[in-house]
C-alpha positions in Angstrom: -37.0 -100.1 -65.6 -33.5 -101.5 -65.4 -31.2 -100.4 -62.6 -29.2 -98.0 -64.8 -28.7 -94.3 -64.8 -30.7 -92.1 -67.1 -29.4 -90.5 -70.2 -27.4 -87.3 -69.7 -29.0 -84.1 -70.6 -27.9 -81.6 -73.3 -26.4 -78.5 -71.8 -25.1 -75.4 -73.7 -24.1 -71.9 -72.9 -25.1 -69.1 -75.4 -21.8 -67.3 -76.0 -23.6 -64.3 -77.4 -25.4 -63.5 -74.1 -23.1 -65.0 -71.5 -21.6 -62.3 -69.3 -18.7 -64.6 -68.2 -19.7 -63.9 -64.5 -18.8 -67.5 -63.6 -21.8 -68.0 -61.4 -22.7 -71.3 -63.1 -19.3 -72.7 -62.2 -19.8 -71.7 -58.6 -23.4 -72.8 -58.1 -23.4 -76.2 -59.9 -23.1 -78.9 -57.1 -21.5 -81.5 -59.5 -19.2 -79.1 -61.4 -20.7 -79.6 -64.8 -19.4 -76.1 -65.8 -15.7 -75.3 -66.2 -14.2 -71.9 -66.9 -11.3 -71.6 -69.4 -8.6 -69.0 -69.1 -10.7 -66.5 -71.0 -13.7 -67.3 -68.6 -15.6 -69.0 -71.4 -17.6 -71.9 -70.2 -16.9 -75.6 -71.1 -19.6 -78.2 -70.3 -18.0 -81.3 -68.8 -19.4 -84.8 -67.6 -23.0 -83.9 -68.1 -23.8 -87.4 -66.9 -23.3 -86.0 -63.3 -26.0 -83.5 -63.7 -28.7 -83.9 -61.0 -31.4 -81.7 -62.6 -31.4 -79.3 -59.8 -31.7 -76.4 -62.2 -29.4 -74.1 -60.0 -27.4 -73.1 -63.0 -30.5 -71.7 -64.7 -31.8 -70.1 -61.5 -28.6 -68.3 -60.9 -27.7 -67.2 -64.5 -28.3 -63.4 -64.7 -28.6 -63.4 -68.5 -30.6 -66.7 -69.1 -27.7 -67.9 -71.2 -27.9 -71.6 -70.2 -29.8 -74.0 -72.4 -30.7 -77.2 -70.7 -32.7 -80.1 -72.4 -34.2 -81.0 -69.0 -35.9 -77.6 -68.4 -38.1 -75.2 -70.1 -37.1 -71.7 -69.0 -40.8 -70.6 -69.4 -41.7 -72.9 -66.5 -39.3 -71.2 -64.0 -41.1 -69.2 -61.3 -39.6 -65.8 -60.6 -38.7 -65.2 -56.9 -40.5 -62.0 -56.0 -40.8 -62.2 -52.3 -37.7 -63.6 -50.7 -39.1 -63.4 -47.2 -42.8 -64.5 -47.5 -43.2 -65.1 -43.7 -41.6 -63.6 -40.6 -39.4 -65.9 -38.4 -42.0 -65.6 -35.6 -44.9 -66.7 -38.0 -42.8 -69.5 -39.3 -42.0 -70.8 -35.8 -45.7 -70.5 -34.8 -46.9 -72.4 -37.9 -44.2 -75.2 -37.8 -44.5 -75.8 -34.1 -48.3 -76.2 -34.3 -48.2 -79.2 -36.7 -49.1 -82.3 -34.8 -49.9 -85.9 -35.7 -53.7 -86.2 -35.8 -55.5 -89.5 -35.5 -59.1 -88.3 -35.3 -60.7 -87.5 -38.6 -64.1 -86.4 -39.8 -66.1 -88.5 -42.2 -65.7 -85.8 -44.9 -63.6 -86.9 -47.8 -61.0 -84.2 -48.9 -61.6 -83.3 -52.6 -59.4 -85.1 -55.1 -58.5 -81.8 -56.7 -57.3 -80.5 -53.3 -55.2 -83.6 -52.5 -53.6 -83.4 -56.0 -52.8 -79.7 -55.4 -51.2 -80.4 -52.0 -48.9 -83.2 -53.2 -47.4 -80.9 -55.9 -45.3 -79.3 -53.2 -43.4 -82.6 -52.9 -41.5 -81.7 -56.1 -39.8 -78.9 -54.2 -38.5 -81.2 -51.4 -34.7 -81.6 -51.0 -33.2 -84.8 -52.1 -30.1 -86.4 -53.7 -31.1 -87.8 -57.1 -27.6 -88.6 -58.6 -27.8 -89.4 -62.2 -31.3 -88.0 -62.1 -32.9 -91.1 -60.8 -35.6 -90.3 -58.3 -35.8 -86.6 -59.1 -39.5 -86.8 -60.0 -41.3 -87.7 -56.8 -43.6 -90.6 -57.0 -46.6 -91.3 -54.9 -50.0 -93.1 -54.7 -53.1 -91.4 -53.3 -55.8 -93.6 -51.9 -59.3 -92.3 -51.2 -62.7 -93.8 -50.6 -63.9 -95.9 -47.6 -63.8 -99.2 -49.6 -60.2 -98.6 -50.6 -59.1 -97.4 -47.1 -60.8 -100.6 -45.7 -58.6 -102.7 -48.1 -55.5 -100.9 -46.8 -56.6 -101.5 -43.3 -57.2 -105.2 -43.8 -54.0 -105.8 -45.7 -52.0 -103.9 -43.0 -53.7 -105.9 -40.3 -52.6 -109.1 -42.1 -49.1 -107.7 -42.3 -49.1 -106.9 -38.5 -50.3 -110.4 -37.7 -47.6 -112.0 -39.7 -45.0 -109.6 -38.2 -46.1 -110.7 -34.7 -45.6 -114.3 -35.6 -42.1 -113.6 -37.0 -41.1 -111.5 -34.0 -42.4 -114.1 -31.6 -40.4 -117.0 -33.1 -37.9 -118.9 -31.1 -35.2 -118.0 -33.6 -35.6 -114.3 -33.0 -35.7 -114.8 -29.2 -32.3 -116.6 -29.5 -31.0 -113.8 -31.8 -32.1 -111.2 -29.2 -29.2 -112.4 -27.0 -26.7 -111.2 -29.5 -28.5 -108.6 -31.6 -29.8 -105.1 -30.5 -31.9 -105.0 -33.7 -33.6 -108.3 -32.7 -34.3 -107.0 -29.2 -35.8 -103.8 -30.6 -38.1 -105.9 -32.9 -39.3 -108.0 -30.1 -39.9 -104.9 -28.1 -42.7 -103.7 -30.4 -44.7 -106.9 -30.2 -46.9 -105.7 -27.3 -48.0 -102.7 -29.3 -48.5 -104.6 -32.5 -50.5 -107.2 -30.7 -52.7 -104.6 -29.1 -53.5 -103.0 -32.4 -54.2 -106.3 -34.0 -56.6 -107.3 -31.2 -58.4 -104.0 -31.4 -58.8 -104.6 -35.2 -60.3 -108.0 -34.6 -62.7 -106.4 -32.2 -63.8 -103.9 -34.9 -61.8 -100.9 -33.7 -59.3 -99.1 -35.9 -56.0 -98.2 -34.2 -54.1 -98.7 -37.5 -55.3 -96.0 -39.8 -57.7 -94.5 -37.4 -60.6 -94.3 -39.8 -58.8 -91.8 -42.0 -60.6 -91.0 -45.2 -57.4 -90.9 -47.4 -53.8 -91.9 -47.4 -50.7 -91.0 -49.4 -47.9 -93.5 -50.1 -44.5 -92.1 -51.2 -42.2 -94.5 -53.2 -39.0 -94.3 -55.0 -36.6 -96.4 -57.1 -34.8 -98.8 -54.9 -31.5 -98.2 -56.8 -31.6 -94.4 -56.4 -29.1 -92.7 -54.2 -31.1 -91.8 -51.1 -34.7 -93.1 -51.6 -35.6 -93.1 -47.9 -34.5 -89.4 -47.5 -36.2 -88.4 -50.8 -39.5 -89.9 -49.6 -39.2 -88.5 -46.0 -38.6 -85.0 -47.1 -41.4 -85.1 -49.7 -43.9 -86.4 -47.1 -43.0 -83.7 -44.6 -43.5 -80.9 -47.1 -46.9 -82.3 -48.0 -47.8 -82.5 -44.3 -46.9 -78.8 -43.8 -48.7 -77.7 -46.9 -51.8 -79.7 -46.0 -52.1 -77.8 -42.7 -52.7 -74.5 -44.7 -55.8 -76.0 -46.1 -57.2 -77.1 -42.8 -56.3 -80.7 -43.3 -54.6 -83.0 -40.6 -52.1 -85.7 -41.2 -50.3 -88.6 -39.4 -47.0 -90.2 -40.5 -47.9 -93.9 -40.5 -45.2 -96.5 -40.3 -47.7 -99.4 -40.1 -49.1 -98.8 -43.6 -45.7 -97.9 -44.9 -44.3 -101.3 -43.6 -47.1 -103.2 -45.2 -46.7 -101.3 -48.5 -43.0 -102.0 -48.6 -43.1 -105.5 -47.2 -40.4 -104.6 -44.6 -39.4 -107.7 -42.5 -41.7 -110.0 -44.4 -40.2 -111.3 -47.6 -42.9 -111.9 -50.2 -45.5 -109.6 -48.7 -46.3 -107.7 -51.7 -50.2 -107.6 -51.9 -50.5 -104.0 -50.6 -47.8 -102.7 -52.9 -49.6 -104.5 -55.8 -52.9 -102.9 -54.8 -51.3 -99.5 -54.8 -49.7 -100.1 -58.2 -46.2 -99.4 -56.9 -43.7 -100.3 -59.7 -41.6 -103.4 -59.0 -38.4 -101.4 -59.2 -39.8 -99.0 -56.5 -40.4 -99.4 -52.8 -42.7 -97.4 -50.4 -40.5 -95.6 -48.0 -43.0 -93.3 -46.3 -46.8 -93.1 -45.9 -49.3 -90.9 -44.2 -53.0 -90.6 -43.5 -54.8 -87.4 -44.2 -58.2 -85.9 -43.6 -60.1 -83.1 -41.8 -59.5 -83.2 -38.1 -62.4 -83.9 -35.8 -60.7 -82.6 -32.6 -59.1 -79.2 -32.3 -56.0 -79.1 -30.1 -55.6 -76.1 -27.8 -51.9 -76.3 -26.7 -48.5 -77.6 -27.7 -46.3 -79.6 -25.5 -42.8 -78.4 -24.7 -40.3 -80.0 -27.1 -36.7 -79.6 -26.0 -33.7 -79.9 -28.3 -30.3 -81.2 -27.0 -27.6 -79.0 -28.5 -23.8 -79.6 -28.5 -21.5 -77.0 -29.8 -18.1 -77.4 -31.3 -16.5 -74.0 -31.7 
């Protein structure tokens, strides 16, 4: 895929059913709709359409015809408050990163169902690039062992890079370099454990999910992060546990190591994409019984 924007969609307003309420002009985030003096609608710069579908969602007479959507696939909102604030807080606050998994493999059908929620994650796909969320699901002990081995290789090479004399000199001038050197003890510990036959990288997880996006899209990191978090939350409702894993993400993206592409190739991540987020997933082997206090520092500007 070339680094170009996608073709603009075709958008029309049915004049026979349009009530001229003007909601489409108010709800469109990129102002594709413009009202005339008679409050008729004029479609302008459709190349800015981000495929959010808000115009169709808000039109009370279903008068908007959009080539990017099939109106029959829109789900009617029937329960505007499906959970109470109390239940929502209880559910959201209980989600924890889990690194202890059962041997049991989550069914492929269940994992595929869970990741569908990623399509509802917020994002900023200007020119419609990155609107469809992309991910790779890995299951099976043999495949997970490949991920472990390739990530361990990535960690070993990263340790060598961060331990170089050049970076030590750069640390005198760069906060980023000092930060990188600061993670070496943790990386070295995990690699040594790996060499001793212990897994402190993917924690013997039975499955993993990698989120990737076009490198030339507007906010690929945010798009992948929000998608991953929705998948994590939805997975909880099925009794699954997850852990946001920066080590396998780094290995899949080749961050900090130019030319490290073997994990991305194993995952069949397109060359125009990059892995921006990754997680392990499985059934938890340990049940937590409490939640630590998590404070929030708030500053008001009134």
